[in-house]
C-alpha positions as CSV (number, residue, x, y, z in Angstrom):
1,M,-126.8,-97.7,-6.5
2,M,-126.5,-94.5,-8.7
3,Q,-129.6,-92.2,-8.3
4,S,-131.7,-91.4,-11.0
5,P,-132.3,-87.6,-12.0
6,L,-135.8,-88.6,-13.0
7,P,-138.6,-89.0,-10.6
8,V,-140.7,-92.4,-10.5
9,R,-143.4,-92.0,-13.2
10,D,-146.9,-93.7,-13.1
11,G,-144.8,-96.0,-10.8
12,V,-142.1,-97.0,-12.8
13,N,-138.6,-96.0,-12.5
14,A,-136.8,-94.2,-15.4
15,T,-134.5,-96.6,-17.5
16,R,-131.0,-96.1,-17.0
17,L,-128.4,-96.6,-20.2
18,R,-124.3,-96.5,-20.2
19,L,-123.3,-95.3,-23.1
20,P,-120.2,-97.0,-24.8
21,D,-117.0,-95.0,-24.3
22,E,-116.0,-95.2,-27.8
23,G,-117.4,-96.6,-31.1
24,P,-118.6,-95.2,-34.5
25,W,-121.0,-93.3,-33.2
26,V,-120.7,-89.4,-32.9
27,T,-123.9,-88.4,-30.6
28,A,-125.7,-90.0,-28.1
29,M,-128.5,-90.2,-30.5
30,D,-126.7,-91.8,-32.9
31,Y,-125.9,-94.8,-30.4
32,M,-129.7,-95.0,-29.4
33,M,-130.7,-95.1,-33.2
34,H,-128.3,-97.7,-33.4
35,R,-130.2,-99.6,-30.4
36,W,-133.8,-98.9,-30.9
37,G,-134.0,-96.9,-34.1
38,H,-135.4,-99.7,-36.1
39,I,-138.1,-100.0,-33.4
40,D,-139.2,-95.8,-33.2
41,P,-136.7,-93.5,-34.9
42,Q,-139.0,-90.7,-34.7
43,G,-140.0,-91.4,-31.4
44,I,-136.3,-91.3,-30.5
45,E,-135.9,-88.0,-32.2
46,D,-139.2,-86.6,-30.6
47,R,-137.7,-87.5,-27.0
48,F,-134.3,-85.9,-27.7
49,D,-135.8,-82.5,-29.3
50,A,-138.3,-82.5,-26.0
51,G,-135.5,-82.9,-23.7
52,E,-136.9,-85.9,-22.2
53,I,-133.4,-87.8,-22.2
54,V,-131.2,-86.7,-19.8
55,G,-127.9,-87.2,-18.3
56,E,-125.8,-87.0,-15.0
57,G,-127.6,-84.3,-12.8
58,G,-130.8,-84.3,-14.8
59,V,-128.8,-82.2,-18.0
60,P,-131.3,-82.7,-20.8
61,L,-129.5,-83.9,-24.1
62,D,-130.3,-82.7,-27.6
63,R,-129.5,-84.4,-30.8
64,S,-126.2,-82.9,-31.1
65,T,-124.8,-84.1,-27.5
66,K,-121.4,-85.7,-28.0
67,L,-121.3,-89.5,-27.2
68,E,-118.6,-88.6,-24.7
69,D,-120.1,-86.3,-22.9
70,H,-122.2,-88.5,-20.6
71,T,-121.5,-92.0,-19.4
72,F,-125.2,-92.6,-18.1
73,I,-128.6,-91.4,-19.4
74,W,-132.1,-91.7,-18.4
75,Y,-135.3,-91.8,-20.1
76,Y,-139.0,-93.0,-19.5
77,R,-139.5,-96.3,-21.6
78,T,-142.8,-96.4,-23.7
79,L,-144.8,-98.7,-22.1
80,P,-147.2,-101.1,-24.0
81,P,-150.8,-101.5,-23.0
82,E,-150.9,-104.3,-20.7
83,T,-154.2,-106.3,-19.9
84,R,-154.9,-106.0,-16.1
85,L,-154.5,-109.3,-14.3
86,P,-157.7,-110.6,-12.7
87,V,-156.2,-110.9,-9.2
88,E,-156.0,-108.4,-6.2
89,I,-153.5,-107.1,-3.6
90,N,-154.6,-107.1,0.2
91,I,-152.7,-104.7,2.2
92,L,-152.4,-106.0,5.8
93,H,-150.0,-103.4,7.6
94,Q,-149.0,-100.0,6.6
95,D,-146.8,-97.7,8.7
96,E,-144.3,-94.9,8.1
97,H,-141.4,-97.6,7.6
98,I,-142.9,-100.6,6.0
99,L,-145.8,-101.6,4.0
100,V,-147.0,-105.6,4.4
101,V,-149.3,-107.2,1.4
102,D,-150.6,-110.4,0.7
103,K,-149.7,-110.8,-3.0
104,P,-151.7,-112.9,-5.2
105,H,-150.8,-115.6,-7.3
106,F,-149.8,-114.7,-10.7
107,L,-148.6,-110.9,-10.2
108,P,-145.0,-110.4,-10.2
109,T,-143.3,-108.4,-7.8
110,T,-141.4,-106.2,-9.5
111,P,-141.5,-104.9,-13.2
112,G,-139.9,-107.0,-16.0
113,G,-140.7,-108.5,-19.5
114,T,-144.3,-108.1,-20.4
115,Y,-145.4,-107.2,-16.8
116,I,-144.6,-103.6,-16.0
117,Q,-148.0,-101.6,-14.5
118,E,-149.2,-105.3,-13.9
119,S,-146.6,-105.9,-11.2
120,A,-147.2,-105.6,-7.2
121,L,-144.6,-102.7,-6.9
122,V,-145.9,-100.3,-9.5
123,R,-149.8,-101.4,-8.6
124,L,-149.0,-100.3,-4.8
125,R,-147.1,-97.2,-5.8
126,N,-149.6,-96.0,-7.8
127,L,-152.4,-96.9,-5.3
128,L,-150.8,-95.7,-2.8
129,D,-148.8,-92.6,-4.1
130,L,-145.6,-93.9,-2.6
131,P,-142.9,-93.4,-5.5
132,D,-140.4,-94.5,-3.2
133,L,-142.0,-98.1,-2.4
134,I,-139.2,-100.7,-2.7
135,P,-139.5,-104.6,-1.9
136,M,-137.3,-105.9,0.9
137,H,-137.4,-109.3,-0.7
138,R,-138.9,-111.1,-3.8
139,L,-141.9,-113.7,-4.5
140,D,-141.9,-115.9,-7.7
141,R,-144.9,-114.6,-9.8
142,M,-146.4,-118.1,-9.4
143,T,-145.8,-117.8,-5.5
144,A,-148.7,-116.0,-3.5
145,G,-148.4,-114.5,0.2
146,L,-146.6,-112.2,2.4
147,L,-144.4,-109.3,0.8
148,L,-142.7,-106.6,2.9
149,L,-142.0,-103.4,1.5
150,S,-140.2,-100.3,2.7
151,T,-142.0,-97.0,2.7
152,N,-139.1,-94.7,3.9
153,P,-136.0,-94.5,2.4
154,E,-134.4,-92.9,5.5
155,T,-135.1,-96.3,7.1
156,R,-134.5,-98.5,4.5
157,G,-131.5,-99.6,5.1
158,K,-132.2,-101.0,8.6
159,Y,-134.8,-103.4,7.3
160,Q,-132.4,-104.3,4.2
161,V,-129.6,-105.6,6.9
162,L,-132.2,-108.0,8.3
163,F,-132.4,-109.7,5.2
164,E,-128.9,-109.5,4.3
165,K,-127.8,-111.1,7.6
166,R,-130.8,-113.6,7.4
167,Q,-132.2,-112.5,10.6
168,V,-136.0,-112.6,9.1
169,Q,-137.4,-115.8,9.5
170,K,-139.9,-116.9,6.6
171,E,-142.5,-119.5,6.6
172,Y,-144.4,-121.4,3.8
173,E,-146.7,-123.8,3.0
174,C,-147.4,-125.8,0.1
175,V,-149.5,-128.6,-1.2
176,S,-148.0,-131.8,-2.9
177,A,-148.4,-135.5,-2.7
178,A,-148.6,-137.5,0.7
179,T,-145.8,-140.0,-0.7
180,P,-142.9,-139.5,-2.7
181,A,-143.2,-140.3,-6.6
182,A,-142.1,-143.5,-8.0
183,G,-138.4,-143.9,-7.7
184,Y,-137.5,-141.6,-4.9
185,P,-136.9,-142.9,-1.2
186,A,-139.5,-142.5,1.6
187,V,-139.2,-139.4,3.6
188,E,-138.8,-139.3,7.2
189,F,-140.4,-135.9,8.3
190,P,-139.4,-133.2,9.7
191,A,-136.8,-133.5,6.8
192,V,-134.1,-130.9,6.0
193,V,-132.8,-130.6,2.4
194,R,-129.5,-129.4,2.0
195,N,-127.7,-128.8,-1.6
196,R,-126.0,-126.7,-4.2
197,M,-128.3,-124.6,-6.3
198,T,-127.2,-122.7,-9.5
199,K,-129.3,-121.3,-12.5
200,S,-129.4,-123.9,-15.1
201,R,-127.4,-123.3,-18.2
202,S,-129.7,-125.4,-20.5
203,Y,-132.9,-122.9,-19.4
204,L,-133.8,-120.1,-17.2
205,L,-134.4,-122.4,-14.0
206,A,-132.5,-123.8,-11.2
207,E,-130.7,-126.9,-10.9
208,V,-129.0,-128.9,-8.4
209,I,-125.3,-129.4,-8.8
210,P,-122.2,-131.2,-6.9
211,G,-120.5,-129.3,-4.5
212,E,-120.5,-127.5,-1.1
213,P,-124.6,-126.6,-0.3
214,N,-125.5,-122.8,-0.4
215,A,-129.5,-123.9,-0.4
216,E,-130.9,-125.3,2.9
217,T,-134.9,-125.9,3.5
218,R,-136.5,-127.5,6.7
219,I,-139.6,-129.5,5.7
220,E,-142.5,-130.8,8.0
221,K,-145.6,-132.5,6.8
222,T,-148.6,-130.8,8.7
223,K,-151.7,-132.8,7.3
224,T,-152.7,-135.4,5.3
225,F,-156.2,-135.5,3.2
226,D,-157.7,-137.2,0.3
227,A,-157.6,-135.6,-3.2
228,G,-159.7,-138.0,-5.3
229,T,-158.2,-141.2,-6.1
230,H,-155.1,-140.5,-4.2
231,Q,-153.5,-138.6,-1.1
232,R,-152.2,-135.3,-0.9
233,A,-150.4,-133.4,2.0
234,L,-149.7,-129.8,3.3
235,Y,-146.1,-129.2,4.2
236,R,-144.7,-126.1,6.4
237,L,-141.2,-125.1,4.6
238,E,-138.7,-123.1,6.3
239,P,-135.8,-121.7,4.0
240,H,-132.6,-120.9,5.6
241,T,-131.3,-119.4,2.7
242,G,-133.1,-117.8,-0.2
243,K,-131.9,-119.3,-3.8
244,T,-134.3,-118.6,-6.7
245,H,-137.0,-121.3,-6.8
246,Q,-135.5,-123.0,-3.8
247,L,-138.6,-124.3,-2.3
248,R,-139.7,-125.6,-5.6
249,V,-136.6,-127.4,-6.5
250,H,-136.3,-128.8,-3.0
251,M,-139.2,-130.3,-2.7
252,A,-139.2,-132.0,-6.5
253,S,-135.7,-133.0,-5.4
254,L,-137.6,-135.4,-2.4
255,G,-140.0,-136.7,-5.3
256,L,-142.8,-134.3,-3.9
257,G,-143.2,-131.9,-6.6
258,I,-145.3,-129.1,-5.7
259,V,-149.1,-129.0,-7.4
260,N,-149.5,-127.0,-10.3
261,D,-145.8,-126.4,-10.6
262,A,-145.2,-126.1,-14.2
263,F,-141.2,-126.1,-13.7
264,Y,-140.3,-128.9,-11.3
265,P,-139.9,-131.9,-11.7
266,D,-140.3,-131.6,-15.4
267,L,-140.5,-128.5,-17.4
268,L,-143.6,-128.3,-19.0
269,D,-144.8,-126.6,-22.4
270,K,-145.3,-123.0,-22.1
271,A,-149.0,-122.2,-21.7
272,P,-151.4,-119.2,-21.0
273,D,-151.7,-118.8,-17.5
274,D,-154.8,-120.8,-15.8
275,Y,-156.1,-119.2,-13.1
276,S,-157.9,-121.8,-11.6
277,K,-155.0,-123.5,-10.9
278,P,-152.4,-121.6,-9.0
279,L,-149.0,-123.0,-8.0
280,Q,-150.0,-124.3,-4.5
281,L,-147.1,-122.6,-2.7
282,L,-147.7,-119.7,-0.1
283,A,-145.6,-117.3,1.8
284,R,-147.6,-117.8,5.1
285,G,-145.6,-115.9,7.6
286,I,-142.5,-113.6,8.2
287,T,-141.1,-112.9,11.7
288,F,-138.2,-110.6,12.9
289,V,-137.1,-107.9,15.3
290,D,-138.0,-104.6,14.1
291,P,-135.2,-102.1,13.9
292,I,-137.1,-99.3,14.8
293,T,-139.3,-100.6,17.7
294,K,-136.7,-103.2,18.9
295,Q,-139.8,-105.3,19.5
296,R,-140.5,-109.0,17.7
297,V,-143.1,-108.9,15.2
298,E,-144.8,-111.5,13.0
299,Y,-147.0,-111.1,10.2
300,R,-149.1,-113.8,8.6
301,S,-150.9,-114.1,5.4
302,Q,-154.6,-114.4,5.3
303,L,-154.6,-116.1,2.1
304,E,-155.2,-120.0,1.6
305,L,-154.1,-122.7,-0.8
306,S,-157.2,-123.8,-3.0
307,E,-155.8,-127.2,-2.7
308,A,-155.5,-127.8,1.0
309,H,-158.8,-127.4,1.8
310,P,-160.6,-130.1,-0.3
311,A,-164.3,-130.3,-0.5
């Protein structure tokens, strides 16, 4: 990964832009005007004049810098104001190498889209004054629970290898119906779901396709309880792979879609977040042999699924 010559600012990395090798643009500013001039032409000129757009080695660009002078340039995006999400992060463990937190529902792990400052990473960088903080894995915005981050660039690679080699055991919990939906066969637990998952071409979700399995989850029913006129159950999930939305897709494939899931088994119309109805999926535990201490460690979420303990 190419190192940015600009430091993290307000918890956010500088944006890197690759300039085209050729085109009708004489200068780097001409190209940026082509890309974003319809939004804020004066702002682009001001940034070049102030030396806030830099190339390799942190060299400031100006209005006359030729397009071919740089392959990559870096700059800070103008961040739109964000409404603070009414959720909080709990810090469970911190040392000179890692940070372990409970990420709440509705808060994305990393910046993206309309959530920049309102992401777990940026909030924690600013709160703890740790600009080098990097997540070792990700949780969906709608999933709550344990998130492990690296606080030390010098030892980061040792933890990254654990995830790359699948030497980290993860445990999740979810709430769903106690029995599969109509039209689905009965399930004998513990069950193992194996299939091939890919990103859907029709919409930005995951789907199951024919082919060699690339996703596997072990599912165990741990508790059944009454929820009004029907029964629900608490399930323990052990993913052996880490595909996007894997747990949600695998539960839905059994006719056991997770409570408050707006994507699976059916994609619901987009609606504002309802903080009273979080997705009933929680990253409960994470276990691994710490590469620094060589000791086996386990971290457990202190959060509870709201639908797992009916009144």
